[in-house]
N, C-alpha and C positions, 0 to 999 in steps of 0.2 A: 504493500500500500504506500502510495506517495505521501510526502509531507503535506499536512494541511496548511494552506496559506491563506485561509479566510481572514477577513478584517479583524475579527474578534481575537485572533491569535497573534496579531502584529506585535503588541507590546509584550505578550507573555513569552514568546519564543523568538529570540533574536540571534542572528549569526555574527560570527567574527572570523575573518579569514586569516590564515597563517600559511607561511611557507615552511617547507621542510629543509630548506637550505641551511637554516640556523636551528639545528636540532636541539641545542642546549636551551634556546629560548622557548621552543615548544614544550620541551621537557618541564620547564619551570611552570608552565600553565597546566599541563596534563597531570603531572606528578606533584608539583609543589603548590598547585592551586593558586598561582600568583597571576594577577591581572595587572598589566603595565599601563600606566597613565602617562601619555606622551606630552611633551612640550608642543603646543600648537604651532610654534615657529618651524617645526619639522614636517608639517603637513605638506601635501602636494600643492595646495592652493595658497599662494603668498598673501591673499586677502583674508584668510581665515582670522576671525576675531579682531579685525582691524577696521573699526568704524570710520566713517567720514565725519569731520567736524564742520559745524557752521557757526558763523559769527553771530553772537548775541547782539541785540539792539544797542546795549550799552557799549560794547566793544566797537561797533560801527560808529557810534556817535563820537566816541573819544578819538578814534584813529582818523576819521574823515574830517573832523573839524580842527584838530590840533595841527599846528604848523611845526611842532617840535619832534614829531614822530615821523621818521622816514619810511619810505615804502619797504626798504630792506629790513628795518626793525620790525615792521608789521609781519613780513613774511617769516622772519626768524621766530617771532612769538607763535605764529600759527604752526610752524614746523615743530617747535619744542612741545607745544600743547598736544599735537597729534601723536608725537612719539611717547609722551607721557601716558596717553590713553591706550596706545597700542601695548605698552608694557603692562599696564594694569589688567587688561583683559587677557593677556597671554601668560599670566603668572600661574594660571590654573593648569592642572593635569587633566587630560581628556582621554577617555577610552571610547572608541567608536564601534558601533554595531550596525547591523543592517537587517531589513526585512527581505532583501533581495538574495535569497540563498541560491536561486537558480538563474541569476542574471549572468549572461555570457561575458559582458564587459567587466563586471565585478570580478569574476574569476580570472579574467585576463590581467587585470590591473593589480589585484590584491591577493589572488590565490596562486601566485607563482606560475602564471600562464596555464592554469588548470592542473598543475602538478601538486598543488598544496591541499589543504583541508579547510573546511569551515566548521567551527565549533558552534553548537547550538546551546544557548543558555536560557534558563527559565528566569526571567527578570522580575518575577513577583517576589523573589527573596528580598529581605531587608537590605542586603548589601547593595542592591540595585535601586534603592529608593532615590528618586530624583532624576532617573533617566528621562530624557526629553527627546521628542521628535524634532528633527531638523526642519526648519522652515526655509523653503527655497524661494528667493525673492529676486525681482528684476534689478533692484538698485541697492547699494550699500546702505545699511542703517546709519542714521544721523544722530550725533550727540552734540549738545551745545557746549561751547567753550566754558571752562571754569564752573560748571554746574554739575553737582553730583545728583544722579538719578538712579537709585538702587534698582528700581523696577526695570531699567533698561539693561542691566547687566546680563541676565539670563537671555533676554531677547537677542542681544548682540552675539552672545556665545553660541546661540543655536541657529543663527542666520547663515545662509550660504547662497551663492549665485545660483539661479534656477537652472543653469546649464548642467549642474551636478545632480539634478533631481532623480536621475536613474539610480543613484546610490541608495535611495530610500533609507537614509541614515537616522540613527538615534545616538544620543551622546550621554555619557555619564561623567561627572566632574568630581575631582578631588582637589584639596587645597594645595597639594604639592605635585609638581610636575616631575617627570623622569623618575618615577618611583613605582614600585610594585606593591599592590595591596592583596591580601589573602581573601579569596572569595569562598563561600561555602562549597564544599566538594560536591554536594548533591545538586547544586544549581546547574552543573553541566549535565545536559540531558542527551546529547547526541553528537555525532561527528559525520560530516559529509566529505567523502573523498572526491577530489577532482577527477575529471574524465581522463586525464593523463597521469594520474598518480600511479606510480609503479607498484607492483606486487611487493617488492622489498620494503618500500616506504609504508605501505598499508600494514605489513607485518610488524614493522617497528612501532607504529602507532597502536596497533592491537596489543602488543607486548606492554606498552606503557600504561594501557588502560585495562589490562586483563583483570577479570574478576569484578568489574564495576557494572552497574546496571545502566548501560548506555544503549542507545539506538545507533546503528551504523547504516549509512546510506552511500550509494554510488551515484555520482552525477553522470548520467549516460547521455550521449548525443542522440537526439531524435533522428531516425532514418528518413523522416519526412520534412521537418521544418528546421528553421534556425531556433533551436530550443534545446534546453537541458531538462532531462527528466530525473528527479531525485527518487531513486528506487532502493528498497532495502538491499543491503550488501549481501551477496551470496556468501554462505558460510565459508570462511577460509580457515585452513588448518595452520595454527601458529607453528612456525618452524622451531624445532628443538635447538 
């Protein structure tokens, strides 16, 4: 039976792609139950969590009427303010998940060209409290200069250009970036193997998760369409 991808399952079961090229990293997840929270500056998109700023009326009034403030000084203030906001929003650690377990492009970009795996997590566990769905927008979110708006923080951290909407991403945040946090072992519910994942790599993953109550799936190429079908993994004998 294929994985249920109905809307009411979107938040409950989310996937996270991994490559087997760095087996120590994957071992930390599967055996150590450690989930890594990345520095947003390492993301593919350089605009991640970098809002645009707009001039407040007070700032405009002062800079446009004063004869003592040069254009260069105004530009420097704007640049420094923008850099301050960029650092503020990027100080968080982020772990990214997706609903798109069967998306061909996602497997190509994040699943080591279909040679990796996608781990399936049950995000109803307390560890995942606060996971939010990414909003795909046509324009960068705006923030006013010199004005704190706590309500804007999460909105900015979950916004992404609409060109990325195929990712169907969800995000979980932690106070510290580039750090691993231990998640409940039982929240990992399944593993999907990419359609190019070798038998040797499958055997390695099965060894690391031996004895656990997990579902295993193969991403199979459809013989008819540009489509991946997630089907239960045929029983493999773990090599001695």
